[in-house]
N, C-alpha and C positions, 0 to 999 in steps of 0.2 A: 249439017254443015260442020266441018271441023275447024277448030281454032288454029290460027297460024302458029307455027313453031316460034319460040322465043329467039330473039337475035342472039347469035353466038358472040360472047364477050371474050375476045382474045385478051390475054394479059398484056400490059404495057411493058415493053422491054426496058430494062435498066442497064445501061452500058457503063462499064468501069473504064475510065480513061485516066490511068495513073491513080492519083488519090481523089479524083472527082467522079461522081456518078452523074451520068447524063440521061435525062428522061425527055423524050420528044413526044408530046401529045398530038395526036392526029384525029381530026374529025370529032364526032360526038363521043363523049366518055360516059358510059352508063354508070349508074350509082354503085353497083356491085364492083365494077372494074376500078372505079375511083377509090373505093374503100380498100380493095385488095392492094392497089398501088401504094396507098398510105402505109399499110402494114409492111409491104415489101421493102420500101425505102427505109423505114425505121430499122428493120431487121438487117438490111445490107450495111447501113451506116454503123450500127452497133457491132456488127461482126467483121468489120474491115477497118482499114486505116484511112477511110474516106474523110477528107477535111472539108469537102464541099459537094453541093448538089446543084446541078443546073437543070431547071425545068424549062424546056422550050415549048412555048404555046403558039408558035407561028402557024401551026396547022389547025388551030382551034378558031372557029368562027363565032361561036356562041358560048358564053359562060353564064351559067345560072348561079343562084345563091349557094346551092349545094357544092358545085365545083369550086367556087370561090372560097368557101369554108374549108374544103378539103386541102386546097393549096396552102391556105393560112395554117392549117393544122400540121401539114407536112413540114412547113418551115419552122413551126414551133418545136416539133419533135426533133428535127435535125439540130436545131439550136441547143436543145437540152442534151443532145448527144455530142456536143462540142464541135459541130461542123456548121458551115454557112450555106444558105440557099440563095441562089440568084434566079430570078424569073426573067426569061428573055423572050423576045419575038412577039410581044403583045400587039395585036392589031388595034387601031384607033377605036373601032366599034366595041371591042372587048373592054378597053379601058373605060369608055363611056358607060357601058353597061355596069361595070363594077362600081363606078361612081354613083350611077342612078340607083343601084341596089343598096347604096350606103355601106358597101364592103370596104374595109381597110385591110391592108396587109402589113401589119406592124412588124418592123424589123426585117422586112423583105426587100432586098435590093433588086431593082429592075434594070435591064439593059435592052438595047435594041436588037441585039443578035447574040448568037452563041460565042463568037470570037470575043466580044466585049465582056460577056459573062465570065469567060475563062481569065481575061485580063483582070477583072475585079477580084476574082478569087486568088490569083497569083499575087496581086498587090497587097492583099490582106493577110497572106500567109506569113505568120511570124517566123517560120522556119526558113524562109527564103530571103536573101538579101535584096533590098530595094535597088532598083536600077539607079546608077549615078552616085551610089554611096561608097 
């Protein structure tokens, strides 16, 4: 009997939208793919003029402690590279799981959707004038 082939782990696309990098996580993220994503984002922020990173987890149904840690480490690395991270699209079940696992995401702003994530980054960008001023 032959063993099944390992699942193909496609890289997670990182889209540059102006000075913001957008990552949309879909389905299950294998450990190797998550670690590669962490390296890719750090490299992209360091090598560009990115001031923010939006991580959309609306396509993720289950978060384990490893993925929660990866998200927290991405946010920490991005912060050290002088950019901000906003996590958006978290399902209630994912939020409950993170709380049950005792995972905190210090310094990580969360929003309900991508539009609000971009609003948060625009409001916090010191290079842009605040609306109404």
